N, C-alpha and C positions, 0 to 999 in steps of 0.2 A: 316539588315535594316528593313525588313518586320516584324521580330520578335519584334523589339523595337516599331514599329508602332502599332502592335497588343497589345503590353503591355500598350501603352498609352491609346488606346481605352478601354481596360479592366479597366484601372484606372478610366476613366471617368464614365464607367458603374457602377463600384463599388461605386463611390462617389454619383452617382444619387440614387442608392439603399439606401445608408446610409442616404441621405437627406430625402427620402420618409419615411424610417423606423423611423428615428429620429423625424420627424414631427408627426407620429402616436403616438409615445411614449409621446411626449410633450403634445399632445392633451389629451391622457389618463391621464397624470399627472395633467391636469387642473381640475380634479375632486377635490372636497373639501376634504382635508386630515383630519386625526384624527377622522374619523367616525367609530364607532364600536357598536356591539349589546350589550344590557344590560343597566343597570342603576346603579348609585352609591348607590341607595336605594334598589337594587334588584327588583324583581317582585313579590310582595306579592298578587297581584290581579290587579284590575284597580285602578290606583292612581287618586284620585279626587282632592286632595289639599295637600299642604305641607308648612312647615315653617322650622325654624332652627332645632327644636327638635321634632316637631310633624308631623305626616303624616296621611292622611285619605284614607282608602282603601275600595274598594268594591270587596269582594272575593266570592268564592263558598259557604262559610258558612255565608255570610251576610256582613254588613258594620262594620268596626272597625277602631280604632285609635291606632297608635303606638307612644308611648311616651318614647323616648330614648330606644326603643326596647321592651317596655312593652305593651302588647296588651290588649285593652279594647273594648269589643263589644259595638257598638253604632249604632243601626239600622237606625236611621233617620238623623244622623249628616251630615252637609253640608259644614262646613268650619273649618279650623284651622288658627290661626293668632297669631303673637307674636312680641314683641320688647324686648329691654333689661330689661324692668320693668314688663311687663304684658304678660301672655299667655291667649288665648281666644279660646273657642270652640263653634261653633254653633251646639248644640246637636239635633236640629230639633224638639224639643218638645215645644209645645205652652207655652208661658210665661216663658221659661227657657233658660239660657245660662250657660256655665261653664267658670270660671275665676280663674287664678292662679296669685296672686300678691306676691308670695314668699313662700306660704305654701302648694302648690300642687293644682291641679284642683278641684274645688268645685262647686256644682250646686247652681245657684243663680236664684231666682224668680224675674222677672221684671214685672212692671205694664202695661202689654199689653196683648191682647188676640191673638196676632199674633205670628208666629214663626220667628226666625232670620235666614236668609239665608247666610249672609256674613258680614264681619266687617273689619274695619281698625283702627289702634291705632296710636295716636300721644301723646307721654308722657304717661299720665294716662287717657287721654280722648279717648273714643271709639265711633265711628260712626257705627251704625248697619243698615243693609238693612233688613227691615221687610217685611213679606208677609202674605197675607190671602189666597194664592193659586191662585189668579187671577191678583193681581197687587201688586206693591212694594211701600213701604214708607221708610223713614229713621228716626231713633231714636238715640239721643245722650245719652251717659252714662258716669259717672265718675267712673272709675274702683275702686277707694278707697271707694266709697259709692254706690255699685252696686244695692242696693235695690230700689234706686230712679233713674228715667230716665226722659228724656225730653218728652213733647208731641210729637206725631208723625206728620211728614210732608209728604204729598203725592203730586204727580204731578197733574197739571191742564191741561185741554184740551186734555185728553187722558190718557191711563193707562201706567205707567212705569213698565217694567219688568227688574229690575236692576240685573246684574250678578256679577259685579266686582267693587271694591272700593279701593282707596289708600288715605293715608294722604299726603297732599302736604306741609302744614305748620301748625303752631299753629292756631287752629280754622277753618282750611280749609281742605276739602276733595274733591276728584273727584270720581264720580261713572259712570259706563257705562253699557249698556245693549240694550234692545229694547224698542221702544215707539210706542204703538198702537194709531195711529192718524186716527180717522174715516174720510174718504173722502180724505186722503192724498195719498192713493195708491189703485190701483184696486185689488179687491179680489172677491171671489165667494160670500161672504156674508158681508153685511154692518155691521153686528153685530160682525164679526170676521175680522177686518181690518189687513192687513199685517204689521208686525212690521218693523220699520226703526231703523237703528243704532242711538244711542243717547249717549251723554256725558253731565253730569250735574255737576255743582259746588255746593258744600254744605258748608254753613257757620253756625257755632254754637259755643257757649261758655257758655250760661246761662242754667242751668238745668231746670229752670221753663219756658223756651221759646222754641218753636219748631224750628228745624233747618230751614234755608232758602235755597230753591232749585232754582237754576238758570240754564236754559238750555244753554249750551255752543256750542253744535254741534248736528245737525241732518243730517244723511247721507242716503245712499241707503238702500234698503231692506236687512235686516239682523240684526245682533246683535254685540255689542262690548263685547268681551270676555276677554280682558286683558288691564290693565293700568299699566304704569311704568314710572320711572324717567330716562331720558337720561343723558349722560355725561354732556351736557351743561345746565342741570337743567330744560329743557323743558319736557313736558309730552307727552308720546306716548300712543295712543289709537289704539289697533289692533282689527279689526272686520272681519266678514265673507265676507263682500263685499269691504272692503278697510281699510286703516289705516290713521290716522291723527297725526300731531304734533301740540301741543297746546303751544303757548308761551304767553307772557303777552299782546300781541297785537291782535292776531287772530289765525287762524288755517291754516295748510298746509297739503294738501292731498297727500298720497303716494299710488300709484297704486299697492297694494299687498294685496291679500286676504289670510286669514289664519284661522285655527281652533285652533291653539295654538301659543303662542308667549312668549318671555322672553327677558329681558335685562341682558347682561353679566356683569362681574366684571369691564370691561372697559367702560361701558356705551353704548355699541352697542346693537342694537336690532336684534333678529332673529325671522323669521316668518315661520311657518310650515303649509302647505296646507293639501290636502287630499291624501289618499292612491293612489298610482300609479303615483304621480307627481315626476319628475326627478330633480327638482330644489327647492331650498329654498331661501327666501329673507334674506338679511343681510344689515341693515342700520348702516353705520359707517362713521364717519367724514363728516356728512351732505349729504351722498350719498347712494342711494339704489342700492345694488349690488346683482346680481343673482348668487348664488353659485350652481354649478352643482354637483349632487350626482353620485357616481359610479354606483348605481342602484336605481331604483325608491323607494319611500317610501312604505313600506309593511304594515304600520299601519295607522289608522285614528287617528292622534294626538289629544289629548284633554287636556293634561297638560304637561308643561315644567317647569323646575326649574334649578337654578344655584347651583353648589357645587364647590366653588373655581374656578378653570379654566375649569370646565366641565359643559356642558349642558346636562341634561337628558330629553328625550322626551318620554312620555308614551302614549299608546293608545291601540286600539283593532285591531287585524289583520282580514283578510278576513274569517278565520275559527273561529272567535269569541274568540280567545285566547288573553290573556293580554301580550303585548310585550313592549319592550323599546329599545331605541338607545341612544348613548352618542356621543357628539362632544367635542373634545379637542379644546378649543378656541385659544390656543397658537400654534397649529400645523400649521396653515396657514402662520403665520409670521416667523416660525422657519427656520433658515438656513438649517436645516436638513430635511425640508419637501420634499416630492417626487418631486414636481414641481421644487423647487429650485435646487435640486441635478441634475435632468435630464437636466434642462435648462443650468446649468453650464457646465456639461460634454459635452452636445451637442455643445455648443459654442466653448469650448476648442478643442474638436475633429475636428470640422469643420475647425477651424483655422489651426490646425496641418496638416490636409489633404490638404487644399488649399495651404498651404506653401510648402509642399512636391511636389505637382503637379506643382506649379509655378517654383520651383527649377528644376524639371525634364525637363519642357518645355524650360526654359532658357538654360539649359545645352545642350539639343538637338539642339536648334537653333544655339548655339555657335559652335557646331561641324558640322553645315551644314546639319543636318539630317532632313528628311521630314517625317511627320506623319499625 
């Protein structure tokens, strides 16, 4: 009788240990699955920008562009952009850009004394962010007649420093960056006011008329570094002090800071913060979810891109080396994900053990045994 009683208590102790151990494993399995080192593009240096066939790198031997694997040195280049009809490179040289409308990249002179920092294409219309080194403007161009471009439009009431731009529809673009608003924020010098996050809408169609710039959003201190289209057609603007969603009516703020962001193939957004952070943000189905990483970020992310079902994030590590990490966006929802497998096994095992213990207790009671 005493042996059976001891057996019952041992069973309870074993079950308790199982529950605690299972809880620990389930907690560990809560880490975002599908994360691995490296990138689908490899690590050629510091990745500054990328498109379907072009990538812009900063390496030990200077800045260069890879065009389907072919390397071209381009010391001052700042952007690569393309759609199904046009490929475009900001070569960083005053009054010049490079355009490929089907016959390879060729240098084109444009009628401005500024350099082009970034661009976005809709059809064969290109909207370019221009710079004189102190402030940004925007210039429209028809890719099929690149020798002519529109007059330049610049911001009013402060200096725009635009970093990113996307096409939203025919004749419409959105651009984001920082806006130096004198008197709008405290700083050590009135001549050097702190920049605030800004998003502007740009309207343009006529080559002889300057684009129209309209401010859509002004946020906290920082800069907008990424713009993209979500699954529902709304526009996401990710910045260093927060993010916003822009629809046809207004804006909705998201409490997530980032230094790099990207929208995946399913229209969900991913936000990557600074080195040492253990979580990343994931906006999906109208909700901002915090994803836990198995280990903190080891890089300062500065560029992310999509390659089918994978997200590659590039940046600089604490020892100033260029590194990257990749996330499989399908891993989380897969039935074979670690969390799913462990949750399933834990539930089944718990039910089996509880069933056996209940059966043993019922049998002992039926025999009149005390335990």
